[in-house]
C-alpha positions as a Markdown table, in Angstrom:
| # | Residue | x | y | z |
|---|---|---|---|---|
| 1 | Met | -7.3 | -10.6 | 56.7 |
| 2 | Gln | -8.4 | -10.0 | 53.2 |
| 3 | Lys | -8.1 | -12.8 | 50.7 |
| 4 | Asn | -9.6 | -11.2 | 47.6 |
| 5 | Val | -6.5 | -10.8 | 45.4 |
| 6 | Cys | -5.7 | -13.5 | 42.9 |
| 7 | Phe | -2.2 | -13.8 | 41.5 |
| 8 | His | -1.7 | -14.9 | 37.9 |
| 9 | Ser | 1.7 | -15.6 | 36.6 |
| 10 | Tyr | 1.1 | -15.6 | 32.9 |
| 11 | Asn | 0.9 | -12.6 | 30.8 |
| 12 | Ile | -2.2 | -13.3 | 28.7 |
| 13 | Glu | -4.9 | -10.9 | 27.6 |
| 14 | Ile | -7.7 | -11.0 | 30.1 |
| 15 | Asn | -11.3 | -11.3 | 28.7 |
| 16 | Phe | -14.0 | -9.6 | 30.6 |
| 17 | Ser | -17.7 | -10.3 | 30.4 |
| 18 | Ser | -20.3 | -7.5 | 30.5 |
| 19 | Lys | -20.3 | -7.9 | 34.3 |
| 20 | Asn | -16.6 | -7.3 | 34.4 |
| 21 | Lys | -15.8 | -10.8 | 35.6 |
| 22 | His | -12.6 | -12.3 | 34.4 |
| 23 | Asn | -12.2 | -15.6 | 32.5 |
| 24 | Leu | -8.5 | -16.5 | 32.8 |
| 25 | Pro | -7.3 | -19.3 | 30.5 |
| 26 | Pro | -5.1 | -22.0 | 31.9 |
| 27 | Pro | -1.3 | -21.5 | 31.8 |
| 28 | Pro | 0.1 | -22.3 | 28.4 |
| 29 | Pro | 1.2 | -26.0 | 28.0 |
| 30 | Leu | 4.4 | -25.2 | 26.0 |
| 31 | Lys | 7.5 | -23.7 | 27.4 |
| 32 | Thr | 5.9 | -23.6 | 30.8 |
| 33 | Lys | 7.8 | -24.6 | 33.9 |
| 34 | Trp | 6.6 | -25.7 | 37.3 |
| 35 | Asp | 8.1 | -23.8 | 40.2 |
| 36 | Tyr | 6.9 | -24.4 | 43.8 |
| 37 | Gly | 3.3 | -24.8 | 42.8 |
| 38 | Lys | 3.1 | -21.8 | 40.4 |
| 39 | Tyr | 3.4 | -21.7 | 36.6 |
| 40 | Trp | 5.9 | -19.4 | 35.1 |
| 41 | Arg | 7.8 | -18.6 | 32.0 |
| 42 | Glu | 10.9 | -16.4 | 31.5 |
| 43 | Ser | 9.0 | -14.0 | 29.3 |
| 44 | Glu | 6.1 | -13.4 | 31.7 |
| 45 | Leu | 5.3 | -10.6 | 34.1 |
| 46 | Trp | 3.4 | -11.0 | 37.3 |
| 47 | Gly | 0.7 | -8.8 | 38.8 |
| 48 | Ala | -2.7 | -9.2 | 40.5 |
| 49 | Ile | -6.3 | -8.7 | 39.9 |
| 50 | Asp | -9.2 | -8.6 | 42.3 |
| 51 | Lys | -12.3 | -10.8 | 42.2 |
| 52 | Glu | -14.0 | -8.4 | 39.8 |
| 53 | Gly | -11.1 | -8.6 | 37.4 |
| 54 | Asn | -9.6 | -5.2 | 38.1 |
| 55 | Glu | -5.9 | -4.9 | 38.1 |
| 56 | Val | -4.7 | -4.1 | 41.6 |
| 57 | Ile | -1.0 | -4.8 | 41.2 |
| 58 | Pro | 0.4 | -3.9 | 37.8 |
| 59 | Phe | 1.8 | -6.8 | 35.8 |
| 60 | Val | 5.4 | -5.5 | 35.8 |
| 61 | Phe | 7.1 | -8.0 | 38.2 |
| 62 | Asp | 9.3 | -11.0 | 37.4 |
| 63 | Glu | 7.7 | -12.9 | 40.3 |
| 64 | Ile | 5.4 | -12.3 | 43.3 |
| 65 | Thr | 5.5 | -14.6 | 46.3 |
| 66 | Glu | 4.0 | -14.4 | 49.8 |
| 67 | Phe | 5.7 | -14.5 | 53.2 |
| 68 | Phe | 4.6 | -17.5 | 55.2 |
| 69 | Asp | 2.8 | -15.6 | 57.9 |
| 70 | Arg | 1.2 | -12.6 | 56.3 |
| 71 | Asp | -0.7 | -11.5 | 53.2 |
| 72 | Asp | -0.6 | -7.7 | 53.5 |
| 73 | Val | 2.9 | -7.4 | 51.8 |
| 74 | Phe | 4.6 | -9.5 | 49.2 |
| 75 | Lys | 8.1 | -10.4 | 48.0 |
| 76 | Val | 8.6 | -9.3 | 44.4 |
| 77 | His | 11.5 | -9.7 | 41.9 |
| 78 | Tyr | 11.8 | -6.7 | 39.6 |
| 79 | Gly | 14.1 | -5.7 | 36.8 |
| 80 | Gly | 14.6 | -8.9 | 34.9 |
| 81 | Trp | 16.1 | -12.2 | 36.1 |
| 82 | Glu | 19.7 | -11.4 | 35.2 |
| 83 | Lys | 20.1 | -8.0 | 36.8 |
| 84 | Gly | 16.9 | -7.6 | 38.9 |
| 85 | Lys | 16.6 | -7.7 | 42.6 |
| 86 | Trp | 14.0 | -8.6 | 45.3 |
| 87 | Gly | 11.9 | -6.1 | 47.2 |
| 88 | Val | 8.6 | -5.9 | 49.1 |
| 89 | Ile | 5.3 | -4.3 | 47.9 |
| 90 | Asp | 1.9 | -3.8 | 49.5 |
| 91 | Arg | -1.5 | -5.1 | 48.3 |
| 92 | Lys | -1.6 | -2.2 | 45.7 |
| 93 | Gly | 1.8 | -2.6 | 44.3 |
| 94 | Asn | 3.5 | 0.3 | 46.2 |
| 95 | Trp | 7.1 | -0.3 | 47.3 |
| 96 | Ile | 7.6 | -1.0 | 51.0 |
| 97 | Val | 11.2 | -2.0 | 50.4 |
| 98 | Lys | 12.8 | -1.1 | 47.1 |
| 99 | Pro | 14.3 | -4.0 | 45.1 |
| 100 | Ile | 17.8 | -4.1 | 46.6 |
| 101 | Phe | 18.3 | -7.7 | 47.7 |
| 102 | Glu | 19.6 | -10.8 | 45.9 |
| 103 | Gly | 17.2 | -12.9 | 47.9 |
| 104 | Leu | 14.6 | -12.6 | 50.7 |
| 105 | Gly | 13.6 | -15.1 | 53.4 |
| 106 | Tyr | 10.1 | -16.5 | 53.9 |
| 107 | Asp | 9.3 | -15.2 | 57.3 |
| 108 | Ser | 8.4 | -11.7 | 58.5 |
| 109 | Arg | 7.5 | -10.5 | 62.0 |
| 110 | Asn | 7.1 | -7.0 | 63.5 |
| 111 | Glu | 8.1 | -5.5 | 60.1 |
| 112 | Leu | 11.4 | -7.4 | 60.1 |
| 113 | Ile | 12.5 | -9.6 | 57.2 |
| 114 | Thr | 15.5 | -11.7 | 56.4 |
| 115 | Phe | 17.6 | -11.2 | 53.3 |
| 116 | Tyr | 20.6 | -12.6 | 51.4 |
| 117 | Ala | 23.6 | -10.8 | 49.9 |
| 118 | Glu | 23.9 | -13.5 | 47.2 |
| 119 | Asn | 21.2 | -15.3 | 45.2 |
| 120 | Pro | 20.2 | -18.2 | 47.5 |
| 121 | Tyr | 18.6 | -20.1 | 44.6 |
| 122 | Ala | 21.9 | -20.1 | 42.5 |
| 123 | Ile | 24.4 | -20.9 | 45.3 |
| 124 | Ser | 23.4 | -23.1 | 48.2 |
| 125 | Asp | 21.2 | -23.4 | 51.3 |
| 126 | Asp | 24.1 | -22.3 | 53.5 |
| 127 | Leu | 24.1 | -18.6 | 52.7 |
| 128 | Pro | 24.2 | -16.3 | 55.7 |
| 129 | Glu | 21.0 | -14.3 | 56.4 |
| 130 | Gly | 20.8 | -10.6 | 57.4 |
| 131 | Ile | 17.9 | -8.8 | 59.0 |
| 132 | Tyr | 16.1 | -5.7 | 57.5 |
| 133 | Asp | 13.7 | -3.4 | 59.3 |
| 134 | Met | 10.9 | -2.4 | 56.8 |
| 135 | Lys | 9.5 | 0.3 | 59.2 |
| 136 | Gln | 12.9 | 2.1 | 59.5 |
| 137 | Asn | 14.0 | 1.1 | 55.9 |
| 138 | Lys | 17.4 | 0.0 | 57.1 |
| 139 | Val | 19.6 | -3.1 | 57.5 |
| 140 | Leu | 19.8 | -4.0 | 61.2 |
| 141 | Phe | 22.3 | -6.9 | 60.7 |
| 142 | Glu | 24.3 | -7.6 | 57.6 |
| 143 | Pro | 24.2 | -11.3 | 56.5 |
| 144 | Gln | 26.0 | -13.3 | 59.1 |
| 145 | Phe | 23.4 | -15.7 | 60.6 |
| 146 | Leu | 23.1 | -19.4 | 59.6 |
| 147 | Asn | 19.4 | -19.3 | 60.7 |
| 148 | Val | 17.0 | -16.6 | 61.9 |
| 149 | Asp | 13.7 | -17.2 | 63.7 |
| 150 | Phe | 11.4 | -14.4 | 64.7 |
| 151 | Leu | 9.9 | -15.4 | 68.1 |
| 152 | Glu | 6.3 | -14.6 | 69.3 |
| 153 | Cys | 7.7 | -12.4 | 72.1 |
| 154 | Gly | 9.4 | -10.1 | 69.6 |
| 155 | Asp | 12.9 | -11.4 | 70.2 |
| 156 | Ile | 15.0 | -12.9 | 67.4 |
| 157 | Lys | 16.7 | -16.3 | 67.7 |
| 158 | Val | 19.8 | -16.5 | 65.5 |
| 159 | Glu | 22.3 | -19.3 | 64.8 |
| 160 | Val | 26.0 | -18.5 | 64.3 |
| 161 | Phe | 29.2 | -20.4 | 64.0 |
| 162 | Asp | 31.4 | -19.9 | 67.1 |
| 163 | Gln | 35.1 | -20.1 | 66.1 |
| 164 | Asp | 36.3 | -20.8 | 69.6 |
| 165 | Leu | 33.9 | -23.6 | 70.3 |
| 166 | Gly | 34.1 | -25.0 | 66.7 |
| 167 | Arg | 30.3 | -25.4 | 66.4 |
| 168 | Asn | 27.1 | -23.6 | 65.8 |
| 169 | Val | 25.5 | -21.7 | 68.8 |
| 170 | Val | 22.1 | -20.1 | 69.2 |
| 171 | Lys | 21.8 | -16.5 | 70.4 |
| 172 | Ile | 18.8 | -14.4 | 71.3 |
| 173 | Ile | 18.6 | -10.8 | 70.1 |
| 174 | Asp | 16.3 | -8.6 | 72.1 |
| 175 | Ile | 14.8 | -6.0 | 69.8 |
């Protein structure tokens, strides 16, 4: 796995030396917020540069975050915080999944990701999750699951509320 891309969440002019090395200043101290270990401001745009300071992902995104288990694709918010959506890009900024989701989950396996029909950060932790296939570019399951786990064997473990039993039950989806 390549680990040569640095993400920088502040939109500041990058100064290059004669050897094309970058000297990034620290995030600005004023009007800066701390969010899950990253600095951000509402006016910033995110992108990425490589170790030599070359822009590899354009600085056009509201936010870029990683999935827990992979670094070849990234979750990105695009279009402004009020009207924008979440999508998925590759290491060069190419769209894998256009920005169509209100929220994306943190896990991905076998080109499957979870998504939310509503903004999970604005509502609650109890929003149902759906499953999207990045390879086929289609929704496999609309949001209906209380929890989704992608298993090593390729199956998907989902939790749903069973009306008849009056409790949550776990089901296995064989993909």
